[in-house]
N, C-alpha and C positions, 0 to 999 in steps of 0.2 A: 504493500500500500504506500502511496505517496501522500504525504501530508504537507500542506502549504499554509503559511500564515502571512497575512497582509497587515502592514502597519501604515495607516494614513490618517487623514483628517476628514471631518464632515465636509462634503462638497467636492472632494477629489475623486469620488467614485470607487472607493475601496470595496464596498459591498457589491456593487455591480460587477467589478472586476472578478471577485470570487465566484459570482454566479456565471459569468461568461466563460471563465476557465472550466468550470464544472460542465457547462453545456457542451463545450468543444470536446471534452473527454467523453461525455455521454454519447455524442455523435460518432465517436470512434469505438463504441461498444463497451465502454467502461461503466462500472457502477460508481456513482459520485454522491457527494454531499457538499453543501455550501451554506454557511450561516455566519452572521455577524455578532459582535459583542461591543457594546458602547455604553457610555454613561449619558452625559448631557447630549441631547439631540439638537445640535446646533452646528452651523458652519464653522469650521476651524477646530472643533473639539476632536481629541484623539479617538480613532476608530480602529478596531481590530476585526479582521474577517478571516474565515477559515475555509479551506477546500480540501476534501479527501477524494482520492482517485484510486480505484482498485479493480483488479480483474474479477474479483468475487464480491459478494454482498458486503457492503459497509455496515457494520453493526455498532460501531463505536460512535456515540453521539455526544461525547464530551468535548470540551474545547481542546485544542491541540497544544500540548506542552513540549513535545520534542519534534519539531518540524524537520522535514527534509529540506525544505526551501523556505526562505524568508524573503518577502518583497517589501521594500520600503519606498513609499510614495512621497515622503517628505523627510529630508535629512535633519530638519530642525527637531524632529521627534527623538532623534538619537541622543539629544542632550538630556532628555527627561525620562525616556523609556528604554529599558534594556531590550532592544529589538533582537539581540542575539540569544536571549535566554532560551536554553534548551536546544538550540540549533545543533544538529549533529555535525561531528567533525568532518564527515565526508559529504556534507550537504552543500547547498549553494545559496548565495545571497545576491539579490538583484536590487540595486539602489538607483533611485531617480536623482541624478546629480550631473552637473557639467564637468565634474572632476574625473580623472582616470582612476581605475581600481586601486592602483598602487598608492594613491594619495589618501585613500579612505582608512581611517584608524578605527577598526572594528574589532570587537572582542570575540573573535571566532577563528577556528582553524579551517572553516569552510572556504570554498572558492568564492571570490567576490567578483561581481560584474557591475558595470555602471552603464547608464544611458541617460541622455538629457531629455527625458520624457516631457519635462515642462516646456522646453523650447520647441520640441516637435509638436506638442499640443497647440501652442500658440500659432505656429506656422499654419496649422490646419483649421484655425478658427474655433478651437475647442476651449472655451473659457476665455479668460483674459490674461494678460501678462502678470497681473497681481494674483489672480486666482485661476490658474490653468486646470483643466480637467484632464488628468494624466492617465486614467485607468486603462484605456485601450492601447495607448503607446507602451505603457509598462508591460502589458500582456504580450505584445509583439516581442519585446526583449526577453521575456520569460520563456516564450516558445523557442527563441533562438538559443538561449543559454542552456535550457534543460532538455528540450526535445520531448517533454511530457505530452504535448499535443502538437500535431502537425500545423504548420503555418496556414495551410489551406483550410483546415477544419476551423481554426480560430477566425480567419477572415470571413468564412461563410456564416459563422455564428454572430459575429459583429454586424454583418450586413443585415441579418434577419432580426436580431434581438437588441441591438444598441438602442437606448431610449430616444436618441435624436441624432441627427447628422451622421447617419449610418456610413455613407461613403467617406466622409472626412475621417471618421473614427477608424475605418478600415485602412485608409491610406496612412494614418498615423501609426497604426500597428505594423504595417509593412516597412515603413521608414525606420522604426525603432528596431525591428528585426535585423535590418542591415547595419545599423549604426551601433549595435551593442559592443561594448569593450570588455575584454576579459577572456579567460579567467585569470585572476591573480590570487595566490594563496594568502589567506588571512592569517592572523597571528593573535592568539589570546592575550588580552591585556588584563591588568589589575582593575577590578571593578571598584569605582568610588563608593564610599559609604554614603547612605542617605542621611540628610540633615534632619534632626529631631527638632520640632517646634519648641519643645521644652528647653532645648539648648540655646535657643535664640531669645528667650524671654526669661523674666523672673518668676513666671507662673510655676508653682510647684507641680511636680508630677502627680498623677492620680494615686500611685501607690504610696506616696508620702502622706496622703490625706486619709488613708485607711487606718482605722483604730485597730489595735491588736485584739481587743476583746469587744465585739459589737454589743454584747449583753450589758456593758457598762452604760450604754446610751439608750438601748431599747430592748424590749422583750421580743420584738418581731424578728423573724429570720432575715438574715442579710442576703441580698442578691449579689452574687459575685460580679465584680467588674472586670470584663475582659479587656485585653489589649485592644486599642483602637488604632486603625491605620491612619486616621485623620490626624494623629499626633505628628505625622511626618509633614514637613513643610511642603505644601503643594504649590510649586511655582508655575502658575498658569501661563506664564510667558512662553512656555513650550508649545502652546496652541498657535503661536504666531507664524504666519507665512510671509508677512511683510512687517517692517518696523519703521517707526517715525524717526526721521533724522532732522534735528533742529539746527537751523542756521542762526547761530548766536549773534552774528553781526546784523541780522535783519530783525530778530525777535525784539519786541518792545515790552516784554514782561507784562502784558495786559491781563493775563490770567484767564482768558477765555478757554484755552485748552484744558486748564485745570478744572474749570467750572463744568465742562461738558464731558470730561472723561468718565465713562461708566465704571471703570475699575480703579479710579483714584490712583492711577499709575504715572501721573505727570505732575510735577511741582514747579512752582515759579520762584526763582531766586533772583538776586540782583543782576547776575550776568545773563539771565534768560531762563527758558524752560528746560527742565531736566526730567528725563524719562527713566522710570524704574523698569528696566527690561525684564526683571524677574517676574513681573506680574502684568505688563502690557501685553494685550492679546492682538495688537495690530489691527484694530477695527478701522482706523483711519479717520475717526471723527475729529481728532485734533487738527489734522491737516485740512479737513474741509472747513472747520470753523475759524481757523486762523485768519485774522483780518489783513495781515501783511504777507501771507503766503511764505511764512518762515519755516514751514514743516513740509518735508517731502517724504513719501512712502517708498521705501526701497526693499528689494528682495532680501528676505532673511538669510538666504544661503550665502550671501556675500560676507556675512558676519559670523558664520558657524565655523 
């Protein structure tokens, strides 16, 4: 069985990509499965999708923990999500980036491939330069890298089942198939430790607040308090695909950007506006509202 895990963002087409890949394999006589997993349903939020392909009946319906293939639709996610988690050492990884495979620092021994699916998508009018829809382009690259489905099967499925712009999507897949770079052998790196919120503040940890003998305070039974994942600092800036760049020479420190920022991720100081990139989601409201056009939105990949 071949197990595939997609990492992308809402609006990039990760879920559709997993379904199209499954359809292409199904047309070749395989048994398949495709399903997504995501939290907040909004454009830019991290999305994971899965595809299973086998010659026999697929009976495992759990999420994929040890994929053979990992597909990354947005490199900015690699700063916040361990996209290589569980990836087999003899597996393959396909990344949407303008960089060559040898330039990618990934924590895996699997073979690494790259393709500039974002640029290809824009060339074919799929999305915009700020928010390209890269799913079909990345699938063309996946077909080229892995051979798990034939290019012809993939193109036929895209032409029949792509939600819109079927011909443009098919051409994007063909171009990505030809422009794939790799393979390049990956190398496992040391994984950084996650930052605890309690280490960033003076707020006491929950276990420090627990009394040794609950009966001293109440006769009622105590409900145990489990560890909570929310204790980890959730830097939502990892959702960003573009970032605001402030021209301090033009900025007049009027405070309009601060007033309208939905994430309170921009502040105004004497020298001008300052962005907190740990939490800025790249919505672009600050650039739209700026009365002197001192803020430009640029691709996040330039700064990763």
